[in-house]
C-alpha positions in Angstrom: 0.0 0.0 0.0 2.8 2.4 0.8 4.1 1.9 -2.7 0.9 3.5 -4.1 0.9 6.6 -1.9 3.1 8.8 -4.1 1.0 7.9 -7.1 -2.2 8.7 -5.3 -0.8 12.0 -4.0 0.3 12.9 -7.5 -3.0 12.1 -9.1 -4.8 14.1 -6.4 -2.6 17.1 -7.1 -3.3 16.8 -10.9 -7.0 16.5 -10.3 -7.0 19.6 -8.1 -5.0 21.5 -10.7 -7.4 20.5 -13.6 -10.4 21.4 -11.5 -8.9 24.9 -10.7 -8.1 25.5 -14.4 -11.4 24.3 -15.8 -13.6 26.3 -13.3 -14.7 29.7 -14.7 -13.0 32.6 -13.1 -15.1 34.8 -10.8 -14.3 38.3 -12.0 -16.7 40.1 -9.7 -15.1 42.7 -7.4 -16.4 42.6 -3.8 -15.5 46.2 -2.7 -15.9 47.2 0.9 -16.8 50.7 -0.4 -20.0 49.6 -2.2 -22.9 50.8 -0.1 -20.7 53.3 1.7 -20.7 57.1 1.4 -17.9 58.7 -0.5 -15.2 59.9 1.9 -15.1 63.7 2.4 -12.7 65.3 0.0 -12.0 68.5 -1.9 -9.8 68.4 -5.0 -8.6 71.5 -6.8 -9.2 72.0 -10.5 -6.6 70.4 -12.7 -7.3 72.2 -15.9 -8.5 75.7 -16.6 -12.2 76.1 -17.4 -13.1 72.9 -15.6 -14.2 72.9 -12.0 -12.5 70.8 -9.3 -14.3 68.2 -7.4 -15.6 67.6 -3.9 -17.7 65.0 -2.0 -20.5 67.6 -1.8 -20.6 67.6 -5.6 -22.0 64.0 -5.4 -24.9 64.9 -3.1 -27.0 66.9 -5.5 -29.6 64.2 -6.1 -28.2 63.1 -9.4 -26.3 59.8 -9.9 -23.0 60.0 -11.7 -19.8 58.3 -12.4 -16.5 59.0 -10.7 -13.6 58.0 -12.9 -10.2 57.7 -11.4 -7.6 58.1 -14.2 -4.2 59.4 -15.2 -2.8 60.8 -18.4 0.2 58.4 -18.2 -2.2 55.4 -17.9 -2.5 53.3 -21.2 -5.7 51.6 -20.2 -7.2 55.0 -19.4 -6.6 56.0 -23.0 -8.1 52.7 -24.1 -11.4 53.3 -22.2 -11.8 56.9 -23.6 -14.2 55.8 -26.4 -16.4 54.0 -23.9 -16.5 57.0 -21.5 -17.6 59.1 -24.5 -20.4 56.6 -25.2 -21.5 56.6 -21.6 -21.7 60.4 -21.8 -23.7 60.2 -25.0 -26.1 57.8 -23.2 -26.7 60.4 -20.6 -24.2 59.5 -17.9 -22.7 62.4 -15.9 -19.0 61.7 -15.4 -16.6 63.4 -13.1 -13.0 62.5 -12.6 -10.0 62.5 -10.3 -6.6 62.9 -12.0 -4.1 60.8 -10.1 -0.5 62.0 -9.7 -0.7 64.1 -12.8 0.4 67.4 -14.2 -2.1 69.9 -15.6 -0.3 70.2 -18.9 -0.4 66.4 -19.3 -4.1 66.2 -18.4 -4.8 68.9 -21.0 -2.9 67.0 -23.6 -4.7 63.7 -22.7 -8.1 65.4 -23.0 -7.2 67.0 -26.3 -6.1 63.7 -27.7 -8.7 61.3 -26.3 -11.7 63.6 -25.6 -13.2 65.1 -22.5 -16.4 63.5 -21.2 -16.0 65.0 -17.8 -18.2 67.6 -16.1 -15.5 68.2 -13.4 -11.9 67.1 -12.9 -10.1 67.3 -9.6 -6.4 66.9 -9.0 -5.3 64.1 -6.7 -1.5 64.6 -6.7 -0.8 62.4 -3.6 -3.5 59.8 -4.4 -5.3 60.6 -1.2 -8.8 60.3 -2.7 -7.7 57.2 -4.6 -6.5 55.5 -1.5 -9.5 56.5 0.6 -11.8 54.9 -2.0 -9.9 51.7 -1.8 -8.8 52.1 -5.4 -5.7 50.1 -6.2 -4.9 51.5 -9.6 -6.1 53.4 -12.6 -8.5 53.4 -14.2 -11.3 52.7 -11.8 -14.9 53.9 -12.1 -17.4 54.3 -9.3 -21.2 54.6 -9.8 -22.3 57.1 -7.1 -26.0 57.7 -6.3 -27.4 61.2 -5.7 -26.8 61.0 -2.0 -23.1 60.3 -2.4 -23.1 56.6 -1.9 -21.1 54.2 -4.0 -23.3 51.6 -5.7 -20.8 50.0 -8.0 -17.0 49.9 -8.3 -15.6 48.9 -11.7 -11.9 48.0 -11.6 -9.9 48.4 -14.8 -10.8 49.9 -18.1 -14.4 50.1 -19.3 -15.0 48.0 -22.3 -18.1 47.7 -24.6 -19.5 44.7 -22.6 -19.4 46.8 -19.4 -21.6 49.6 -20.7 -25.0 47.9 -20.0 -23.9 47.0 -16.4 -22.8 50.5 -15.7 -25.9 52.2 -17.2 -28.1 49.8 -15.3 -26.3 50.7 -12.1 -26.8 54.4 -12.9 -30.5 53.8 -13.5 -30.9 51.9 -10.2 -29.0 54.7 -8.4 -31.7 57.3 -9.1 
């Protein structure tokens, strides 16, 4: 019997590995911030002619998106067309520019478009960290009372648009 133990152990290991690889990945993000109010913050404007951002801005009774982005972020550029589509569908989008320079943000918006109502500068990533955001881009659906109802990690792709628009509709 002892002779078969290594083979049984190896076969068990192979079975566990196959099961783990064959099982569909759960891509859902379980954020501790969903259901919570936005933390209090005030961000200065990052570009001329566009207002800065504060937590009070999100308590006006209108649901909106908060997009955490950076001009140096390649996936942020990749999601720009989807943000434009969300805006065309009626989404109000505000943004926090993370560790960015005003001239770089202006160049980014000129190149990829500007779907944002307001953009605040988060030079030390203080807001980003208080949101539990681990990187850029991330987008939060915020209801009209300033509560986070959805956190989308990573760039927004075409298949994410219905989910985000549905969350905005539920946030009213």
